[in-house]
C-alpha positions as CSV (number, residue, x, y, z in Angstrom):
1,M,135.9,-47.6,206.7
2,D,138.4,-50.2,205.4
3,L,138.3,-50.1,201.6
4,Q,140.5,-53.1,201.3
5,I,137.8,-55.4,202.6
6,P,135.1,-54.8,200.0
7,L,137.7,-54.6,197.2
8,L,139.2,-58.0,198.2
9,R,135.7,-59.4,198.4
10,L,134.9,-57.9,195.0
11,K,137.9,-59.5,193.3
12,N,136.6,-62.9,194.4
13,K,133.4,-62.2,192.5
14,R,134.5,-60.2,189.5
15,K,137.8,-60.7,187.8
16,V,137.2,-58.2,185.0
17,F,134.8,-55.3,184.3
18,H,133.3,-54.2,181.0
19,S,134.0,-50.5,181.7
20,E,134.8,-48.0,184.4
21,A,131.1,-47.5,185.0
22,D,130.7,-51.3,185.5
23,F,133.6,-51.2,188.0
24,Q,132.1,-48.2,189.8
25,F,128.7,-49.8,190.2
26,A,130.2,-53.2,191.3
27,L,132.4,-51.5,194.0
28,A,129.5,-49.3,195.2
29,W,127.3,-52.4,195.6
30,E,130.1,-54.2,197.5
31,L,130.5,-51.2,199.8
32,Q,126.8,-51.2,200.5
33,L,126.9,-55.0,201.4
34,Q,129.9,-54.5,203.6
35,Y,128.5,-51.4,205.4
36,P,124.6,-51.8,205.3
37,D,124.1,-48.7,207.4
38,A,126.1,-46.5,205.0
39,S,124.6,-44.2,202.4
40,V,126.4,-44.9,199.1
41,R,126.0,-42.4,196.2
42,L,127.3,-42.5,192.6
43,E,128.3,-39.4,190.7
44,Y,127.8,-37.2,193.7
45,P,127.9,-33.4,193.0
46,P,129.8,-31.7,195.8
47,P,128.0,-28.4,196.9
48,H,131.1,-26.2,196.3
49,D,131.3,-27.3,192.6
50,P,128.4,-29.5,191.4
51,T,130.0,-29.8,188.0
52,K,132.8,-31.9,189.4
53,Y,131.3,-35.2,190.4
54,V,132.7,-37.6,193.0
55,D,132.7,-41.2,191.5
56,I,131.5,-42.7,194.8
57,L,130.6,-41.0,198.0
58,V,130.1,-43.0,201.2
59,R,128.5,-41.6,204.3
60,L,129.0,-43.8,207.4
61,G,127.7,-42.3,210.5
62,E,129.1,-38.8,210.7
63,D,132.0,-39.7,208.4
64,V,132.2,-39.1,204.7
65,Y,134.5,-40.9,202.2
66,P,134.9,-39.7,198.6
67,I,136.3,-42.2,196.2
68,E,137.7,-41.6,192.7
69,L,138.2,-44.4,190.2
70,K,140.1,-45.1,187.0
71,Y,139.9,-48.2,184.9
72,K,142.4,-48.1,182.0
73,T,142.7,-51.2,179.8
74,K,144.7,-52.8,177.1
75,L,143.1,-54.9,174.3
76,F,141.5,-57.9,176.0
77,S,139.1,-60.6,174.8
78,A,138.0,-63.6,176.9
79,M,135.2,-65.6,178.4
80,V,135.2,-65.0,182.2
81,G,132.7,-66.9,184.3
82,G,130.7,-67.7,181.2
83,E,130.5,-64.0,180.2
84,P,132.2,-62.5,177.2
85,Y,134.5,-59.5,177.8
86,Y,135.9,-57.3,175.0
87,L,138.1,-54.5,176.4
88,K,139.4,-51.8,174.1
89,N,142.9,-50.4,174.1
90,H,142.8,-47.0,175.8
91,G,146.5,-46.2,175.0
92,A,147.8,-42.7,175.6
93,Q,149.4,-43.8,178.9
94,D,151.2,-40.5,179.3
95,V,147.9,-38.6,179.7
96,G,146.5,-41.6,181.6
97,K,149.2,-41.2,184.2
98,Y,148.4,-37.5,184.5
99,D,144.7,-38.3,185.1
100,F,145.7,-40.8,187.8
101,V,147.6,-38.2,189.7
102,K,144.8,-35.7,189.1
103,D,142.5,-38.0,190.9
104,I,144.6,-37.7,194.0
105,C,144.5,-33.9,193.6
106,R,140.7,-34.1,193.4
107,V,140.4,-36.1,196.5
108,E,142.7,-33.6,198.4
109,A,140.4,-30.8,197.2
110,F,137.3,-32.6,198.4
111,R,138.9,-32.7,201.9
112,E,138.6,-28.9,201.9
113,H,135.0,-28.7,200.8
114,I,133.0,-31.8,201.8
115,S,131.6,-31.6,205.3
116,G,132.4,-34.6,207.5
117,Y,135.4,-35.7,205.3
118,S,137.2,-38.5,207.1
119,E,139.5,-39.9,204.4
120,G,139.3,-40.3,200.7
121,Y,140.7,-42.7,198.1
122,A,141.9,-42.8,194.5
123,I,141.6,-46.3,193.1
124,W,143.2,-47.4,189.9
125,L,142.6,-50.8,188.1
126,T,144.3,-51.7,184.9
127,N,145.7,-54.5,182.8
128,D,148.2,-52.2,181.2
129,P,151.8,-52.7,182.6
130,Y,152.8,-49.2,181.4
131,Y,151.2,-47.9,184.6
132,W,152.8,-50.2,187.2
133,N,156.2,-50.6,185.5
134,K,158.9,-47.9,185.9
135,P,159.6,-45.9,182.7
136,K,162.8,-47.0,180.9
137,N,163.6,-43.3,180.3
138,N,163.6,-41.2,183.5
139,T,163.8,-38.0,181.4
140,A,160.6,-38.7,179.4
141,G,158.3,-35.7,179.2
142,Y,155.7,-37.6,181.3
143,S,158.1,-38.9,183.9
144,A,156.8,-36.4,186.6
145,F,153.4,-38.1,186.4
146,S,154.7,-41.7,186.5
147,V,152.7,-43.9,188.8
148,H,154.9,-47.0,188.7
149,H,155.2,-49.3,191.7
150,G,157.2,-47.4,194.4
151,A,156.8,-43.9,192.7
152,V,156.5,-41.0,195.1
153,K,154.0,-38.3,194.3
154,E,154.3,-35.0,196.0
155,G,154.7,-31.3,195.4
156,T,154.3,-29.8,192.0
157,M,154.4,-31.9,188.8
158,S,154.6,-30.6,185.3
159,W,155.1,-32.0,181.8
160,G,158.6,-32.0,180.4
161,I,159.5,-29.7,177.5
162,S,159.5,-32.7,175.0
163,M,155.7,-33.1,175.3
164,S,153.7,-31.8,172.4
165,K,150.8,-29.4,172.9
166,G,148.5,-31.8,171.1
167,T,149.2,-34.5,173.7
168,T,148.8,-32.3,176.7
169,K,145.8,-30.3,175.4
170,G,143.2,-30.0,178.2
171,R,145.8,-31.1,180.7
172,D,148.2,-28.1,180.5
173,N,148.1,-27.2,184.2
174,A,150.7,-28.4,186.6
175,L,149.4,-30.7,189.3
176,V,150.1,-29.8,193.0
177,L,149.8,-32.2,195.9
178,S,149.9,-31.1,199.5
179,G,150.6,-34.6,200.8
180,R,153.2,-37.3,200.0
181,Y,152.1,-40.6,198.5
182,I,153.9,-43.8,197.7
183,I,152.3,-45.8,194.9
184,D,151.8,-49.5,195.6
185,W,150.4,-51.9,193.0
186,H,148.8,-55.2,194.0
187,D,147.5,-58.3,192.1
188,Y,143.8,-58.0,191.4
189,S,143.2,-61.0,189.0
190,Q,144.8,-63.2,186.5
191,V,142.8,-64.4,183.4
192,D,144.2,-66.9,181.0
193,A,144.2,-64.6,178.0
194,K,146.4,-62.0,176.4
195,N,146.8,-59.0,178.7
196,G,145.0,-61.0,181.4
197,L,146.9,-59.7,184.4
198,F,145.0,-57.0,186.3
199,M,146.6,-54.9,189.0
200,Y,145.2,-52.3,191.4
201,S,146.5,-49.4,193.5
202,I,144.8,-47.5,196.3
203,V,145.9,-44.1,197.4
204,R,144.5,-43.0,200.7
205,V,144.1,-39.3,201.5
206,V,143.7,-38.7,205.2
207,G,141.7,-35.8,206.7
208,R,143.2,-32.7,208.2
209,N,144.3,-32.9,211.8
């Protein structure tokens, strides 16, 4: 399965999404159109832990592809294709970066437990440049989780000592990756409005040999 094809087709149809759920449904629909013989499921509960849902699960023949999504936004208001969009400012980019990396960890974990796993993906879409730009301070408490363009994610990543417990509450654990991933960001869409540049990144997690 080539995820780039349905995503590129989608960006010609939808420049902006109202929410992560809107993005999730639109991508799943495009996947079904691209691969009509596939079984596409949203919020799939894996048998090993049905409390941790997979955002999108695609079964194509004997191969299975779990997909995790994140859609983080800055304040945005515009008419796009005759439809009004009002996106809120999610902020908290430090914990957002942690959550992005955690998605890769989740996909790696699915590799161990989902029968027929072929490869999995973590997809991030945002109009917030704090994610794709490199931090000005390399010693910031969140720097281990930076997902800027060209960042390398591997091994064990932990918060720096400068991070407050209030910020990291619920995200205290270090994140550990078995693979090595280079983060690449690409243009998704450009809308003539404040914060109108949207970028996406796809991280591919291959199956075990």
